[in-house]
C-alpha positions, 0 to 999 in steps of 0.5 A, spaced: 856 459 010 851 453 011 851 454 019 851 461 018 845 461 013 841 456 018 842 461 024 839 466 020 833 462 018 832 460 025 832 467 027 827 469 022 823 464 024 823 466 032 822 473 030 816 472 025 809 474 028 805 468 030 799 466 026 793 470 028 787 465 031 781 465 026 775 469 029 770 464 031 762 465 030 757 464 035 750 463 033 745 465 039 738 467 039 735 473 043 728 473 044 722 477 048 715 477 049 715 484 048 717 489 042 723 493 042 719 499 043 718 497 050 725 501 053 728 495 057 727 490 051 730 495 046 736 496 050 737 489 050 739 490 043 742 497 044 746 496 050 747 489 052 748 486 045 752 492 043 756 492 049 757 485 048 759 486 041 764 492 043 768 488 048 769 482 043 771 486 038 777 488 042 780 482 041 777 480 035 777 472 037 769 471 037 763 474 033 756 473 035 751 472 030 745 474 033 738 471 031 733 476 033 726 474 035 723 480 039 716 482 040 713 475 041 715 471 035 717 465 039 713 466 045 708 470 049 709 474 056 706 468 060 712 463 057 718 468 058 721 463 064 720 457 061 722 459 054 729 461 056 729 455 061 728 450 056 732 453 050 727 455 046 731 462 046 738 462 048 737 469 051 731 472 053 727 477 058 724 474 064 718 477 066 718 476 074 711 479 075 708 473 072 712 468 075 710 469 083 710 461 084 717 460 081 720 466 083 717 468 090 723 472 093 723 476 086 716 479 088 719 482 094 719 490 092 712 489 090 710 488 097 714 494 100 711 501 096 713 508 098 721 505 099 724 508 093 722 512 087 729 511 084 730 505 079 737 505 079 738 505 086 733 499 087 737 495 081 743 496 084 740 493 091 738 487 086 744 486 083 748 486 090 742 481 092 744 476 087 751 476 089 749 476 097 743 472 098 743 465 096 736 463 096 735 469 091 740 467 086 738 459 087 730 461 085 733 463 078 738 458 077 734 452 079 730 454 072 737 452 068 739 459 067 744 465 069 742 472 070 745 477 066 742 484 067 736 486 071 729 490 069 725 495 073 719 500 073 718 507 073 714 510 079 707 509 080 702 515 081 694 515 081 690 518 074 683 520 076 677 522 072 676 527 077 680 532 081 683 528 087 683 532 094 688 529 098 689 522 100 682 522 104 679 523 098 680 516 095 676 513 100 670 509 097 674 510 090 674 504 085 682 504 082 684 500 077 691 497 079 695 491 076 695 484 079 699 484 086 700 492 086 692 492 088 695 491 095 698 498 095 690 500 096 689 496 102 687 500 108 686 506 104 678 505 103 679 505 096 677 498 092 682 495 087 679 493 080 684 488 077 686 491 070 692 492 066 694 497 061 690 494 056 684 495 060 685 501 064 682 506 058 676 502 057 675 501 065 675 509 066 671 510 060 666 506 062 665 507 069 668 500 071 673 505 075 674 512 077 681 512 076 688 508 076 694 507 079 699 506 074 706 508 071 707 514 066 711 510 061 705 506 060 700 511 061 703 516 055 703 511 050 696 508 052 693 515 052 690 514 059 690 521 060 685 523 055 679 519 060 683 520 067 686 527 066 688 529 073 695 526 075 696 526 082 704 525 083 704 520 089 711 517 088 708 510 090 715 507 088 718 502 083 718 495 083 723 489 080 720 486 074 725 481 071 731 480 068 735 478 062 737 471 062 741 466 058 740 458 058 745 455 063 746 450 057 748 455 052 752 459 057 756 453 059 758 452 052 761 459 051 768 460 051 770 464 058 772 470 054 765 471 051 762 469 058 766 475 061 764 480 055 756 478 057 757 479 064 760 486 063 755 488 058 749 485 063 752 490 068 752 496 063 745 494 061 742 494 068 745 501 070 743 504 063 736 502 064 735 504 071 738 511 069 733 511 063 727 509 067 728 515 071 729 520 065 723 517 061 719 518 067 720 525 068 719 526 060 713 522 060 709 526 065 712 533 062 709 530 055 702 528 058 702 535 060 704 538 053 699 534 049 693 534 054 694 542 055 688 543 049 683 537 051 677 539 056 679 538 061 686 539 060 691 534 064 694 537 070 699 534 075 698 535 083 704 532 087 701 529 093 703 532 100 708 528 104 703 528 110 698 525 105 703 520 103 705 518 110 698 517 112 697 512 106 702 508 107 701 508 115 694 506 113 696 500 110 697 493 113 704 490 114 703 487 107 711 486 107 710 481 113 704 478 110 708 476 104 714 474 108 710 470 113 707 466 107 713 464 104 717 462 111 711 457 112 714 454 105 721 454 108 723 460 103 727 465 107 723 471 105 724 475 112 732 475 111 731 477 104 726 483 105 731 486 111 737 485 106 732 489 101 730 495 105 738 495 108 740 496 101 736 501 099 738 505 106 745 504 104 744 507 098 741 514 101 734 512 100 729 514 105 723 509 105 716 512 108 715 506 112 721 501 114 717 495 112 722 490 115 722 493 122 716 489 124 718 482 121 
C-alpha cells in the first residue's frame, strides 16, 4: 500500500501545473519636446506604447510602468537627440531636422523635393534603409540609441496673401520657408525668408513675406489661412523628420520578450503614422476651406498644373548632388544613400517629377 501511495503522489506531482512566473514590472520614461496634440507625438502613446502593452499582455510575463514626460517637461526641441543618448529619457522622439551635423544622411529627403507626396511610402523606404544601408543605421546607433519607429511630414504647399497665377508668378516673391527647405525655392526667382510656424503668421501680416511654403497640418492650427487665404496645392513632397528611439543602455537591459514587443510596436507605429499623415493632410485642407469660407477674402485652393510643377523642379539646381558631394568630401557615402532612397520610392510605385539621382 505504501508503494502504491508513493506512486499516486508522484503521479499527482508530475501532472500538477507548474507554478506561474511572477510578472515583472519594468519602469521606463518616455518623453518628447513636443506635446501630444502633435499627431506623431500623440501616437507614441496611442500606438507605440499601447501596442507594446498589448503584445506583452499576451503572456503577462512583463508589464511596463510608463513614466510620461511629453511636451518639453524634460528637454526642448534642440536637445531631442542628446536627451535619449545620455539617458535623460529612456525613450523619446528625436527631431532629425534639427540635427543636420550629427545625422547628415537623415536630411536626404529634404534635398529631393517633388519625389513623393505619400508619407507612408516614404517611411517604408526609410525603414528599409535602416536595414540595408549601414552608414544610415550607424549615424543613429553611434549616438547610443536604437531606432524603433519613424516619423515624417505631410506634403508642402504654398499659401499666399494674393492669388498665385502659376509657377512663373512666384518670381520676385518673398516666401517664408523653414530652414533647409528654403532650398526648394532656389532657381525659381522667389526669395526664401527663413521662418517657422511660430513666425509665419506675423511674417505675412507685416509684409516680411508675401506667403509661405508650409504644411497643412501646421497651417491649420496656426490659422495662417487668415492672412494667406490663397492655397496653391503644389505637392512639393514629404520629408523624413526623425524617429522614436530608445537609449541603447536601456535597450540592452531589457528582456528579449520586451525588445521584440517594442520592435513590433515600432513597425505598427511607423505604418500607422504614415497613413494618418495622408488622411490628416486632406482633412486639414478641407477644414481650412470650410472655416475660411466666410472670411474676406475667402480661403481658396487651386491645384498647380503639372506643367508648372515640372517647370518649378527643373528650374532648380541639382540640390541633391550638391548635398551628396558636400558629404562625400567628409567621407560620408551620401551618393549611394540618395540613389537607394530614390530607387526605394520608385519600387513602391512613386513617380518623382525629377529623378535627382540621375546626375549624381
